[in-house]
C-alpha positions in Angstrom: 9.1 -33.4 -33.2 6.3 -34.5 -35.7 7.2 -34.8 -39.4 4.8 -33.2 -40.7 5.5 -34.5 -43.9 5.0 -37.9 -42.8 7.7 -39.6 -45.1 7.1 -37.7 -48.6 3.5 -38.4 -48.2 2.5 -34.6 -47.6 5.3 -32.7 -49.4 3.0 -29.3 -49.4 4.3 -26.1 -48.0 2.3 -24.8 -44.6 0.3 -21.9 -45.1 -1.6 -19.8 -42.5 -5.1 -17.9 -42.0 -5.7 -16.1 -38.3 -9.3 -16.4 -37.3 -10.1 -15.0 -33.7 -10.9 -18.9 -32.6 -7.1 -20.1 -33.8 -5.0 -20.2 -36.7 -6.7 -21.9 -39.9 -3.9 -24.4 -41.8 -4.3 -24.8 -45.4 -2.5 -25.7 -48.3 -2.5 -23.8 -51.7 -0.9 -25.5 -54.5 -0.5 -24.9 -58.2 -0.5 -21.9 -60.7 -2.4 -18.7 -59.4 -4.1 -18.4 -62.5 -5.2 -21.8 -62.7 -8.7 -23.1 -61.8 -9.4 -23.1 -58.4 -10.6 -26.3 -56.6 -11.4 -26.6 -53.1 -11.0 -30.0 -51.4 -12.7 -30.2 -48.0 -12.2 -33.0 -45.4 -14.4 -34.3 -42.6 -14.4 -35.9 -39.8 -11.6 -37.1 -38.3 -9.4 -36.3 -41.4 -7.8 -33.6 -42.3 -6.5 -32.3 -45.7 -3.9 -35.5 -45.9 -7.3 -37.4 -47.0 -6.7 -35.5 -50.2 -3.1 -36.2 -50.8 -3.6 -38.2 -53.6 -5.9 -35.5 -55.5 -2.9 -32.8 -55.5 -0.2 -33.5 -57.4 -2.3 -34.8 -60.7 -4.6 -31.8 -60.4 -1.5 -29.6 -60.2 0.1 -31.6 -62.8 -3.3 -30.0 -65.2 -2.8 -26.7 -64.6 -5.3 -26.0 -61.8 -5.1 -24.6 -58.3 -5.7 -26.9 -55.5 -6.7 -25.2 -52.3 -6.8 -27.5 -49.2 -8.2 -26.4 -45.7 -8.1 -28.0 -42.4 -11.0 -27.0 -40.3 -10.2 -25.8 -36.6 -9.2 -28.6 -34.1 -8.0 -31.5 -37.3 -5.0 -31.1 -39.1 -2.2 -28.7 -38.4 -4.6 -26.1 -37.3 -5.1 -24.9 -33.8 -7.3 -27.2 -31.4 -8.5 -25.1 -28.4 -10.9 -27.4 -26.1 -13.8 -25.3 -26.1 -16.6 -27.2 -28.0 -19.0 -24.2 -28.8 -16.2 -23.6 -31.4 -16.7 -26.4 -33.1 -20.4 -26.1 -34.0 -21.0 -26.7 -37.5 -22.1 -22.8 -37.9 -18.8 -21.8 -36.8 -17.1 -24.1 -38.9 -18.9 -22.5 -41.9 -18.2 -18.6 -40.7 -14.4 -19.7 -40.3 -14.0 -21.4 -44.0 -16.0 -18.7 -45.3 -13.5 -15.7 -43.8 -10.3 -18.1 -45.3 -11.8 -19.1 -48.6 -13.0 -15.0 -49.2 -9.3 -14.0 -47.9 -7.9 -15.9 -51.6 -10.5 -14.1 -54.0 -11.2 -17.1 -55.5 -13.2 -17.4 -59.3 -14.6 -19.6 -61.5 -13.7 -22.6 -58.5 -14.6 -25.7 -58.1 -15.7 -27.2 -54.5 -14.8 -31.1 -53.9 -16.9 -31.6 -50.3 -16.8 -34.9 -48.6 -18.2 -35.4 -45.1 -19.2 -32.6 -43.1 -16.8 -30.7 -45.3 -20.2 -30.8 -47.7 -22.1 -28.1 -45.2 -18.9 -26.0 -45.1 -18.0 -26.2 -48.9 -21.1 -25.2 -49.9 -22.2 -22.9 -47.3 -19.7 -20.9 -49.0 -20.1 -21.4 -52.6 -24.4 -20.7 -51.7 -23.2 -17.5 -50.0 -20.8 -16.5 -53.1 -22.1 -18.4 -55.8 -20.6 -15.5 -58.6 -17.4 -17.2 -57.1 -17.8 -21.2 -58.0 -18.3 -22.5 -61.6 -19.2 -25.8 -60.4 -19.6 -28.3 -57.6 -18.4 -31.8 -57.4 -19.9 -33.8 -54.9 -18.5 -37.0 -52.7 -20.5 -38.6 -50.1 -21.9 -35.6 -47.7 -25.5 -34.3 -47.6 -26.6 -30.7 -46.3 -30.4 -31.7 -46.4 -33.1 -31.3 -44.1 -33.5 -35.2 -42.9 -36.4 -36.2 -45.0 -37.5 -38.7 -41.7 -35.9 -39.7 -38.7 -31.8 -40.4 -39.4 -30.6 -44.0 -38.5 -27.1 -43.1 -37.1 -24.6 -45.6 -37.4 -24.4 -47.3 -33.9 -20.6 -46.9 -33.2 -21.5 -42.9 -33.9 -24.4 -43.3 -31.5 -21.9 -44.4 -28.8 -19.9 -41.3 -29.5 -22.9 -39.3 -29.4 -23.6 -40.5 -25.8 -22.9 -38.5 -22.8 -19.5 -40.1 -20.9 -19.5 -42.8 -23.3 -18.3 -40.5 -26.1 -15.8 -38.5 -24.1 -14.0 -42.2 -23.1 -14.0 -43.7 -26.4 -13.2 -40.3 -29.1 -11.2 -38.3 -26.2 -9.6 -40.7 -24.3 -9.2 -44.1 -26.8 -9.4 -42.2 -30.2 -11.8 -44.6 -30.9 -13.5 -42.7 -34.0 -9.7 -42.9 -35.5 -9.0 -46.6 -34.8 -12.8 -48.2 -35.0 -14.5 -45.8 -37.7 -11.7 -44.4 -39.9 -9.4 -47.1 -39.5 -12.0 -50.2 -39.9 -15.9 -49.5 -40.3 -15.4 -46.1 -42.8 -13.0 -48.1 -45.3 -13.6 -50.8 -47.8 -9.8 -51.9 -48.3 -8.3 -51.1 -44.4 -5.0 -53.1 -46.1 -4.5 -49.8 -47.8 -4.2 -47.7 -44.5 -0.2 -48.3 -43.9 1.2 -47.8 -40.4 2.6 -44.4 -41.7 -1.0 -43.1 -43.1 -2.3 -44.7 -39.8 0.1 -41.9 -38.1 -0.8 -39.4 -40.8 -4.5 -39.3 -39.0 -3.4 -40.1 -35.6 -0.6 -37.2 -35.3 -2.8 -34.0 -35.4 -5.0 -35.3 -32.4 -2.1 -36.6 -29.9 -4.0 -35.9 -26.3 -7.3 -36.0 -25.1 -7.7 -32.4 -25.0 -7.2 -32.0 -28.7 -9.8 -34.3 -29.6 -12.8 -32.2 -28.5 -13.5 -31.1 -32.3 -13.6 -34.9 -33.3 -16.3 -35.4 -30.6 -18.5 -32.7 -31.2 -18.9 -33.4 -35.0 -21.3 -36.9 -34.3 -23.3 -34.8 -31.8 -24.0 -32.2 -34.7 -25.6 -34.9 -36.7 -29.0 -34.1 -37.0 -31.5 -36.7 -36.6 -34.8 -35.1 -37.0 -35.9 -32.7 -39.3 -37.0 -30.2 -37.1 -33.7 -30.1 -35.6 -32.2 -26.6 -34.8 -30.4 -24.7 -36.2 -29.6 -27.6 -39.1 -33.3 -27.4 -40.2 -32.5 -23.6 -40.7 -29.2 -23.9 -41.6 -30.1 -27.1 -44.4 -33.5 -25.5 -45.9 -31.3 -22.1 -46.9 -28.5 -25.0 -48.4 -31.2 -26.7 -50.1 -32.7 -23.7 -51.8 -29.5 -22.0 -52.9 -27.8 -25.2 -54.4 -31.0 -25.2 -56.9 -31.4 -21.7 -57.0 -27.6 -20.8 -58.2 -26.4 -24.5 -59.2 -29.1 -26.5 -60.8 -27.6 -24.6 -64.3 -24.3 -25.2 -63.6 -21.6 -28.6 -63.6 -22.3 -31.1 -60.9 -21.0 -34.3 -60.7 -21.3 -36.7 -58.0 -19.0 -39.8 -57.2 -20.8 -41.9 -54.3 -19.8 -44.9 -52.1 -22.0 -47.1 -52.5 -21.2 -49.1 -49.1 -21.1 -45.4 -47.1 -22.6 -46.7 -43.5 -24.0 -43.5 -43.0 -24.7 -41.6 -46.5 -26.3 -44.3 -47.9 -27.9 -44.8 -51.3 -30.9 -43.4 -50.4 -29.2 -40.2 -49.3 -28.3 -40.1 -53.0 -31.3 -41.2 -54.5 -33.6 -39.3 -51.7 -31.2 -35.7 -51.3 -29.1 -35.2 -54.3 -30.8 -36.0 -56.9 -34.2 -34.7 -55.6 -31.7 -31.5 -55.4 -29.8 -32.0 -59.0 -31.7 -34.3 -61.0 -29.6 -33.7 -64.0 -26.0 -34.7 -61.8 -23.8 -37.2 -63.6 -23.4 -39.6 -61.2 -20.5 -42.3 -60.5 -21.2 -45.4 -58.1 -18.6 -47.0 -56.7 -20.1 -49.9 -55.5 -17.0 -51.2 -53.3 -16.3 -47.8 -51.7 -17.0 -47.0 -47.8 -17.6 -43.4 -46.0 -13.6 -42.6 -46.6 -13.8 -43.3 -50.3 -10.8 -41.0 -51.1 -8.7 -43.9 -49.4 -10.6 -46.8 -51.1 -10.8 -45.3 -54.4 -8.9 -42.4 -55.2 -7.8 -44.4 -58.6 -11.4 -43.9 -59.4 -11.7 -40.3 -58.4 -9.2 -38.4 -59.4 -9.9 -39.4 -63.3 -13.2 -38.6 -62.9 -12.5 -34.9 -61.2 -9.9 -34.2 -64.0 -12.6 -35.1 -66.6 -15.3 -32.8 -65.2 -12.7 -30.0 -64.9 -11.9 -30.2 -68.4 -16.0 -30.4 -69.7 -16.1 -27.5 -72.5 -19.5 -26.0 -70.3 -16.9 -24.9 -67.7 -15.4 -22.4 -70.5 -18.6 -21.4 -72.4 
């Protein structure tokens, strides 16, 4: 039987939310009257990615919500690829977060957590006080997007099934190697915590769908329509609210060009912190830099005006 605390690295009470597609797991820590901080993971990670964030946020008086998307972490993992399209993840996250009746929330998204969490923010701007953005994108591609080589392999029919579902290559090659600048930080116990939710071929279905959802052309549907709505909604609702961007500059997918050409176009006045020695999974490479920036952001006076 899996020890889901992983030797005390993840000591949080599991909570559950039922959807027609399967049960979602999340943690909800800290005082009920604290400011909600919603931490959203991407692929192939889960809430464990934010293990170094939760304690300091709770200690500062905040309420911390960390969902696992369907197919990840302790959430159910039906072997049905259609359930893992980005629109389906957005729909389920909206239902979960709306069930919590949050007010004055700060959304902290990374990777695919960006479209999932920011779609909720755009749909319910009255619930969201500010955005703290890590490497992600919700934009219509400005040209043909250059997919990193490893993800190109995962997208290929047949090859992707063998590599991602059969060999757990998204974890072993991208998460543990390509996606971090300090792989020595990923101890055997940490690697076990990332591999444990996906022990079998069929349990990795969601991991395979995400790279195949990456839009490479500006007109690619349904992404282009969804992204255009999110871009417009973010500009309309959040340009006048606190936004901070912490960006890993050595991310092979969300490069500095994404920061410059997309996010600083959407939020030209955002406070930006650039992490020169962090990769795609910047929560692993640089949590000591990110957490103080987040705590400082949450303490800003303009949240309370």
